[in-house]
C-alpha positions in Angstrom: 74.8 139.0 124.4 75.6 135.4 124.8 79.0 134.1 123.6 77.5 131.1 122.1 77.1 131.9 118.5 80.6 133.1 118.2 81.8 129.7 119.4 79.6 128.1 116.9 81.1 130.5 114.4 84.7 129.5 115.3 83.9 125.8 115.4 82.4 125.7 112.0 85.2 127.7 110.4 87.5 124.8 111.7 88.9 122.9 108.6 87.7 119.2 108.2 90.4 116.7 109.5 92.5 115.1 107.0 90.9 111.3 106.5 93.1 108.6 107.5 94.6 106.0 104.9 93.0 102.5 105.0 94.8 100.8 107.9 96.5 97.1 107.3 95.1 96.0 110.6 91.5 95.7 112.1 91.2 98.3 114.7 90.1 97.8 118.4 87.1 99.8 117.8 85.4 97.1 115.5 83.7 94.8 117.5 80.5 94.3 115.3 79.7 94.8 111.6 78.1 98.1 112.3 81.1 99.7 113.8 82.6 99.8 110.5 80.0 102.4 109.4 80.7 104.5 112.8 84.5 104.3 112.3 84.2 105.4 108.5 84.2 109.1 109.1 87.8 109.0 110.3 89.0 107.2 106.9 86.5 109.1 104.2 86.4 112.8 103.6 83.1 114.4 104.6 81.7 115.6 101.2 82.4 111.8 100.1 80.8 110.7 103.2 77.8 112.8 102.6 77.6 111.3 99.0 78.0 107.8 100.2 75.4 108.0 103.1 73.0 109.9 101.3 70.1 108.8 99.0 67.9 111.3 97.2 65.8 114.3 98.3 65.4 114.4 102.0 66.9 110.7 102.6 63.6 109.4 103.6 64.1 106.2 102.2 67.5 105.7 103.5 66.0 106.3 107.0 63.2 104.0 106.6 65.3 101.3 105.3 67.2 101.3 108.6 64.0 101.8 110.8 62.0 99.1 109.3 64.4 96.4 111.0 63.4 97.5 114.7 59.8 96.7 114.0 60.6 93.0 113.8 61.8 90.8 116.8 63.3 87.5 116.8 61.7 85.1 119.5 64.5 82.9 121.1 63.4 79.2 121.3 64.5 76.7 123.9 66.2 73.3 123.8 66.7 73.4 120.0 69.4 71.1 118.8 71.5 73.3 116.3 75.1 71.2 116.7 74.8 70.3 113.0 73.8 73.5 112.0 75.2 75.6 108.8 74.6 78.5 106.9 74.9 76.9 103.4 72.0 78.0 100.9 71.6 77.2 97.3 70.6 80.5 94.9 69.4 79.7 91.4 71.6 76.7 91.4 74.6 78.4 92.8 75.9 76.7 96.2 76.7 79.4 98.8 78.4 79.0 102.1 76.3 81.7 103.6 73.4 83.8 102.1 75.4 86.9 101.9 76.5 88.6 98.5 78.0 91.9 97.7 75.7 94.3 95.8 76.7 96.5 93.3 78.1 99.7 94.5 79.9 102.3 92.1 83.5 103.5 92.3 85.1 101.8 95.1 88.3 103.9 94.6 86.3 106.9 96.4 87.4 105.4 99.6 90.6 103.1 98.6 93.1 103.4 96.0 92.5 99.7 95.3 89.0 100.3 94.5 86.9 97.2 93.5 89.7 94.6 93.1 90.5 95.0 97.0 86.9 94.5 97.7 86.2 91.3 95.3 89.5 89.8 96.6 88.0 90.0 100.2 84.7 88.5 98.9 86.5 85.5 97.3 88.6 85.0 100.5 85.0 84.6 102.4 83.2 82.7 99.8 81.0 85.6 99.2 79.5 86.2 95.6 79.7 89.3 94.3 77.5 91.5 91.8 79.9 93.8 90.3 78.8 97.2 89.0 78.8 98.8 85.7 80.1 101.9 87.3 83.2 100.2 88.6 86.5 101.9 88.7 88.0 99.0 87.0 87.0 97.0 83.9 84.4 94.1 84.1 87.7 92.2 82.6 89.9 93.2 85.2 87.8 92.6 88.2 87.0 89.1 86.8 90.5 88.3 87.2 90.4 89.3 91.0 87.0 87.9 91.8 86.1 84.5 92.9 83.9 82.1 90.6 80.8 83.3 92.1 80.5 86.6 90.2 77.4 88.4 88.7 77.3 91.5 86.5 75.0 94.2 87.2 74.5 96.7 84.1 71.9 99.3 82.8 70.4 99.5 79.4 72.6 101.8 77.4 71.1 104.5 75.0 72.1 102.1 71.8 71.2 98.6 71.8 74.6 97.7 70.1 76.2 99.4 73.2 74.1 97.2 75.5 74.9 94.0 73.5 78.3 94.5 73.7 78.6 95.1 77.5 76.4 91.9 77.7 79.0 89.9 75.5 81.8 91.2 77.4 80.1 89.9 80.7 79.6 86.5 79.2 83.2 86.1 78.0 84.6 87.3 81.3 82.8 84.3 83.1 80.3 86.2 85.0 77.5 83.8 86.0 74.3 86.1 85.8 73.0 89.5 84.7 71.5 91.9 87.1 69.7 94.7 85.3 68.8 97.7 87.1 65.5 99.0 86.5 64.5 101.5 89.2 66.7 104.6 88.5 65.9 106.0 85.1 66.2 109.3 87.0 68.3 110.0 90.1 68.2 113.1 92.0 71.0 113.9 94.4 70.3 114.1 98.2 70.0 117.4 99.5 72.7 116.5 102.0 75.2 115.7 99.1 74.3 118.9 97.5 75.0 120.9 100.4 78.4 119.2 101.0 79.0 120.3 97.3 80.5 116.9 96.6 81.7 116.1 93.1 82.9 113.0 91.6 86.8 113.2 91.6 88.5 112.8 88.0 89.7 109.1 88.9 86.0 108.1 89.0 84.8 107.6 85.3 83.0 104.6 84.1 85.7 102.8 82.5 83.2 100.1 81.4 81.5 102.4 79.1 84.5 103.7 77.4 83.7 104.3 73.8 79.7 103.8 74.0 77.4 106.2 73.3 76.8 108.6 76.5 73.4 109.4 77.6 72.0 112.8 76.7 69.1 115.1 77.8 66.8 115.1 74.7 65.6 118.4 73.5 61.7 118.6 74.2 59.0 121.0 72.5 57.9 124.2 74.1 55.5 123.5 77.0 56.6 119.6 77.2 57.7 118.4 80.6 61.7 118.2 80.8 61.0 115.1 83.1 58.1 113.2 81.4 58.8 114.0 78.0 62.6 114.4 78.2 64.6 112.4 80.5 61.9 109.5 80.7 62.0 109.0 77.1 65.1 107.1 77.5 63.9 105.1 80.3 63.9 100.9 80.0 61.1 99.5 78.6 59.1 96.1 78.7 60.0 95.3 75.1 63.8 96.1 76.0 63.9 93.9 78.7 62.3 90.8 76.9 64.9 91.7 74.4 67.9 91.6 76.7 66.7 88.3 78.1 66.4 86.6 74.6 69.9 87.8 73.8 71.9 85.9 76.6 72.0 82.4 77.7 73.0 83.8 81.1 69.9 84.0 83.7 68.8 87.8 84.1 67.7 89.1 87.4 65.7 92.4 87.8 66.9 94.7 90.5 64.6 97.4 92.0 61.5 95.4 92.5 59.2 97.2 95.1 55.7 96.0 94.2 54.3 92.4 93.8 52.4 93.2 90.4 55.9 94.2 88.9 57.5 90.9 90.4 54.8 89.0 88.9 55.1 90.6 85.5 58.9 90.3 85.6 58.5 86.7 86.1 56.1 86.3 83.1 58.8 88.2 81.0 61.4 85.8 81.7 63.7 87.0 84.3 65.2 84.5 86.5 65.0 86.2 89.9 64.5 89.6 91.3 66.1 91.7 93.7 64.0 93.6 96.1 65.6 97.1 96.3 64.8 100.8 96.5 68.3 101.6 95.3 69.5 102.4 99.0 67.1 105.3 98.9 68.7 106.5 95.8 65.5 106.4 93.6 61.9 107.7 94.8 62.5 109.4 97.8 59.7 108.5 100.3 59.4 105.1 98.9 58.6 102.4 101.6 61.3 100.3 103.2 62.5 97.1 101.4 61.8 95.2 104.5 58.1 96.4 104.5 57.4 95.4 100.8 59.4 92.1 101.1 56.4 89.6 102.4 53.9 90.8 100.0 56.3 90.0 97.1 57.3 86.6 98.4 53.6 85.8 99.0 52.7 86.9 95.4 55.5 85.0 94.0 55.5 81.8 96.0 58.5 79.8 96.7 59.4 79.0 93.2 61.0 82.2 92.3 64.6 83.4 93.8 64.6 86.6 95.9 67.6 88.6 96.9 67.1 91.6 99.1 69.1 95.0 100.0 68.3 97.7 101.8 70.2 98.9 105.2 71.9 95.6 106.4 74.0 96.2 109.0 74.1 93.1 111.5 73.4 89.6 111.4 70.0 90.0 113.0 69.0 92.1 109.9 70.0 89.2 107.7 67.9 86.8 109.7 65.0 89.2 109.5 65.1 89.4 105.7 65.5 85.8 105.3 62.6 85.1 107.6 60.5 87.4 105.7 60.9 86.2 102.2 64.3 86.5 101.1 66.7 83.9 99.7 69.9 86.0 100.1 70.9 89.4 101.0 73.1 92.1 99.1 75.5 94.2 101.2 75.7 97.7 100.0 77.3 100.7 101.8 78.8 98.5 104.4 81.2 97.2 102.0 82.3 100.7 101.2 83.1 101.5 105.0 84.9 98.4 105.4 87.0 99.0 102.4 87.9 102.5 103.8 88.7 101.4 107.4 91.0 98.5 106.5 91.0 97.8 102.6 90.4 94.1 101.7 91.3 93.0 105.4 88.1 95.1 106.4 85.9 93.8 103.8 86.6 90.2 104.7 86.3 90.8 108.6 83.1 92.6 108.3 81.7 89.5 106.2 83.2 87.2 108.9 81.5 89.2 111.5 78.2 89.3 109.7 78.1 85.7 109.3 79.0 84.8 112.9 76.3 87.5 113.9 73.9 85.6 111.9 74.8 82.2 113.4 74.3 83.5 116.8 70.7 84.6 115.7 70.2 81.3 114.4 71.7 79.4 117.7 69.5 81.4 119.9 66.5 81.2 117.9 66.7 77.4 117.4 67.3 77.4 113.6 70.0 75.0 112.3 69.6 75.9 108.8 68.5 78.8 106.3 65.4 76.8 105.6 64.6 76.7 109.4 64.9 80.5 109.3 62.5 80.9 106.5 60.1 78.9 108.7 60.5 81.2 111.4 57.7 83.7 112.6 59.0 87.1 113.6 57.3 89.3 116.2 55.8 92.4 114.7 56.3 95.0 117.6 54.3 97.5 116.2 50.9 95.6 116.1 52.0 92.9 118.8 51.2 89.8 116.9 53.1 86.9 115.3 53.6 87.2 111.5 53.6 84.0 109.6 55.2 84.6 106.3 
């Protein structure tokens, strides 16, 4: 009998290594922004890493988001003068030093005891706007004290309108510049990988922003009715609630989770100020298309007069370039901020943003783009069909 099965059993029985605490320096293994993801398993416990990396179901959309970038190529251009080049962009009246934002990610204290306050401190140092999550490990007021002036607040509609309105007023009072309403996750199903890892949120991960509010409850359904369709979806956001929220605030309201051109047009008609093309990092409908694949059609439907922020699998400056060329005005970084935070705290997040910006500038230089506007006018090469795409 082969000794291999016994060997495999002994290896699988070995205890998982204890994750390292965040460093106070940048490790030499970090040479590009993506390296923070490859180094993260040393610093994040395996069940937690499975939760962070996973999406929903079989993780098909997580894989699709990353795979989409390989289908597009950036064509180098010759003898272009980029000596006066810069990465500045104006997004909905907000002057940004670069088109990078930190997207809303829950519970940063999963990977670092300083949590979101470390993350936003790094973002402020790098002139990077942040979209603070409702499900952060510190209150929105505490986070605002550590964040820079360019900060938005992401929220979900609460079961009681009074609670939604209170959350909105708190965000206004704390100086957030926009509201980002997440609409694409009325139901969330854990990934099979997360379930297999037996991950559970630790006690310190509680949604402190929602303390005192009415918690969502799964409603009882009649015999023979669907627990999903007539039960959980009974509390899903509606167009009436969206229009109500838009009418309750002086702040611009952005809609997050847009994946279809018709939805984008309807959202504009309902009064939203901008949209975020997102499939919730693959955590909503498993098998949904990659966000990069739907972006051009949404931009074509909206024209040029409505701002679009894009997220979904950004790991490099070339990913950023491709998203901008296909219709985005700015991009939001998701999981990569957690990986950088786990490896080296605020220093890691700041360094990750620095690397992304420099990688973007390298793409701009070699593609002959002196500005973000030049990127938007750039035609990418579609490697599957071997033709040039003009957005």
